[in-house]
N, C-alpha and C positions, 0 to 999 in steps of 0.2 A: 343380428343387427336390430337395433331398436326401431319401432314403428311409430307413426304419428297419424293423427286424423288429417284428412285432406278431402277436397272435392275431386272425384274421379270421373273421367269420361268413359261412358259405355258406348263407344262408337261416336259417330258424328251426326249432328242433326239439330232438332229443337231442344228446348229446355229439359225434355224427358231424359236426355242422355246424361244429365248431371245427377250425381248422387254422392252421399258421404261414404267414405271408406277409409282404409288404412293403407299407407304406403311407407316404404323405408324412410327413416329419418336421415337426412343428408349430413355429411361431414365436410367441413370447409377444407378446400385445397389451398395451395400456395396463393397468398394475396387475397383470400376470401375470409368472411366471417359468417357465422350462422346467427340468424335473428329469430328470437322467439316472437312470432308474429302476434301482435295484439289486435291489429286491424289491417285490412286490405281494402281495395276498392274495385268496382266494376268499370271497365273501359270498353269502348266499342270494339277494340281489337279482340277482347275476350269472346264476344259474340261471334266474330268472324272465325276465330280459332275453333270454337265449339262446333261451328258448321263445317269444319274441315278445310277451310280456305286460307289459313294463316299459321303454318307450322312454326314451332319455336326455332330459333337459330341453333345450329349444331352445338351439342354439349349442354344446352339449357334444359331445365325441367319440362316435362310434358304437361305438368299441372298448370292450369290457368293462373293468371294473376301477374300483373306487370309492376306493381308497387306495393310496398309494405311499410308498416310502422310498428316498432316494437323495441325490444331490448337485445343487445348482443349477448348470446349465451355460449358461444364458442369462437375461438380465434384461430385461424389457420397460420401455417408457417409464413414468415416474411411480413407479417402485419405489425405495424407500429402505429401508435397514436390512438388505438381503440382498445378498450378492455371490457371484460364481462360486466354487464349491468348498464352500459351506456344506452341512453335513449336515442334511437336513431330512426330515420326514415330513408328509404332508398328505392331507386329503380331496380328492378330485377328482370332478367330475360325470360322468366317464367317461375312458377312455383309459389306465387303469393297466396293462393287459396289453400293454405295449409297451416298447421301449427308452427312449423319452422320453415325457413327459407334461406337459401344462400345468397349472399350479395358480395360484390367486389368491394373491398375496403375503400378504394378510391371513389366509389359512388355514394358513400354514406354521407348523410347530412344530419348534424345534431338537431334534435327537436328542441325548439325554444321552450323555456320554462313555462311560458304562458299557454302553450298549446298542448292539448291532450292527444292521445293516440288516434282517436276518430278523426279529428281535424287533420292530423299529420298524414293520415292515409290518403287524403285528398290533394296532396301537394305535388308529388314528384312527376307523375306522368302528365298531368294536365298543365301545370305551370311551366315545367321545363319545356314541354312541347310548344306551348304558346311563346315562350321567351325565345327558343331556338328559331322558330319559323317566322314570327312577326318581326323580330329585331335582328337576330344574327344573320338570317338568310334574307328576309324581306327588307331589312334595312330601314324600317320605319323611323322617320325623324320627326321632331317636334314641328307642328304646323302642317303636316301632311294629312291626307285623308286615307282612312283604312276601312275596308269592308270585311266584316267577319261573318261567316255563315255558321249557324248552329244554335241560335236562340239561347235556350237555357242549358245547353250541354256543358260539360265540365271544361273542355278546352276553351270554348267561347267565353264563358263567364270568367275564367282565369285571364284570358287575353284582354277582356275589357278592363279588369282591375289593373293589369300591368300597364296598359295604355294610359290609364288615368294617373298612375304613379310616375311612369318613366317619360311620357310625352304628353304632359297635361294640356298642351295647345293643339294636339291632333284632333281631327274631326272624325267621330266614330259613326259608321253605318253598320247596322246589324240586321240580318234577316231572321225572322221568327214566325212561328205559327200564331194564329189569332189569340189563342189562350195565353200566350206568354208575352204578348206585346208590352203590356204595362209593367210587368216585372223586369223585362229587359231594360225598358226606359228608366226604371228606378235605379239602375246601376250607374246611371250617368251617361247613357248613350244618347248622342245628339239626334240620330235618325234611325228609327226602328221601322222596318219594312215588312209588311205581311206578304210573304213569298207565295202564299196559296191563292191569293186573290188579286195580285198585281204582278206586272212584269218588273221584277226587282231591278233589272238593268236599266230600264227606262226611268224608274224612280230615282236611281242613283244619279243618272245623268241630269235629270231635271233638278234634283235637290242640290247638285254641285254646280249649277249654272253652266252645264255643258262640259265641265272639265273632267268628270270621272274621278276615280279614286287612285291613289298612288300604290297601295298595297292591298292585295286580297288574300285572305286565308280561307282555303276551301277544302272540305273533306268529302264533297259529293262526287266530284270527278266528271265523267263523260257528259252528262246532261247539262252541267253548268259551264262547260268550257266556252261555248260560243257566247252566252250572255255575260260571262265573266270578262272576256276580252272586249266585249262591246262597251262595258262601262269602266274599263281600265284606262287611266290617263296616259298621255304620252310619256314614254319611259317608265311606265308602271310595272310593278312586279307581282306576278301571280304565283303563290306558293300552294302546291297541291299536296295534302297530307292524307287523303283517303279517296277511295273509289267506290263509294256506296252505290252509285248509279251505273257503274261500269267502268272499264279500263280503256275503251277505245272511242275516239271521237274525231271528227274532221277538224282540221286546223286551217284557218284562212291565213296563208303565209304572207300574202300581200299586206293585209292589215298589220300583221306581226312586224313586218319590216318597216312599214311607213310610220307606225307609232312607236317603234323601237321597244317593243314589249320584251320582257324577260319572264320565262316560265321555269319554275323550279319544282322538282319532285323531291319529297323528303319523307324519310321514316326515321324514327329514333331507335327502335328496338334492335335492329340489325347492325348498328354501327359498332366498330371495334371498341373494345374495353377502354383503351387509352383515349380514343376520341370522345367517348361519352364522359370519361373522367374530366377531360378539359372543359366540356360543356357544363358539367356539374359544378366544377370549381368557379367558372365564370358566373353561373347562376347564384352560387353561394355569396359571391362578392356583391353582385348587383341587386339581386332580388330578395335574399333572405333578410336583410335589414328591414324590409317592409313588413315581414311577418313578426319580427321581433318588436317593432314599435307600434304595431296595430294598424298600419296603413293597408295591409293585405290580410284577408281572412277567408279561408276556404269556405265555400258554400256547400253545406251538406244537406241534401234533400231528405235522405233517410239513412238510418243505420240499422241493419238487420243482422241476426246471428248467421254465421257461416252456413248453418243447416238450412237456411231459407234462401239459398243461392238461386234456386229456380225462380222464386218471386223477384229477386233482384234483377235477374236477366229479363224477366217479363216487363218490369217497369222500364228498363232501358229500351227494349224493343218497341214498346208502345209509346215511347217518348213522353212518359208521364213525369219525368224528373226535371228539376231545375237545380243544377249543381251536381254534386257527386252522390253516388250510391255507394255506401260503405258497408263492408261486412266485418263484423267483429268475431274473433275466434274464441 
């Protein structure tokens, strides 16, 4: 069996467990293609998996990496509409930090002619996550108010761009660290709140004239549950996509009932193949025209060689990035 270069995990823990190595080159099964990976990206989930707290779904590669951009170099049985040499980007259940990765043909998105592989590597995981959770689940409509946590992170910067394109009359609130306040504001955010030095919930209520926000996208989890609900409007929707601060928190059921709040938990990686395919198809129809005509553009903080994966993880863990951290193979 042929081998390929990949990032391998030597146990779980800090960045020291990451190293370059050789692993077997995968072969596509029924409904799959193999992609020659030109670029991949670092996502928060990669850090959690490296620490031993986010195993890949059954049957997926143990190698890190949730999105890839490259060219199709092998096509499995039952695949139509794709051929060797096609420039594509895709979500993957794992395996992105390698020279080759398997993807379901139904999850492939053609890369626009104007976009290079580095830019394309920053699209799928963050923009699809933002689209799924802010719009399909959160149901944000034009004229509503939305609170996005995450400052300069990939999902947040993607969500801001999508809001500006899809709901141009929505009012955007974003929490950010002091060093990123101005850059977040430059994206077109109406209210940027320094979460380190202010009570962001109080600020949201004050700046919304006591109304609160209609949709909140949150990846922090436990520590933010109470303040999130405090600044959520009547019939507001809270979508939780991460639990950085913990998985358990007290819930004030009385407030939930009186204000008719709705709380959603959401992950993308573990969804069934067919369900993700439907989400990707919707994304292609609604969002991809924005990349094709220039209204949307991935923000790439830095592009490093795959061999510098430890540094890439360090940048993310220290929150030094604004936009995506890309690894080229």
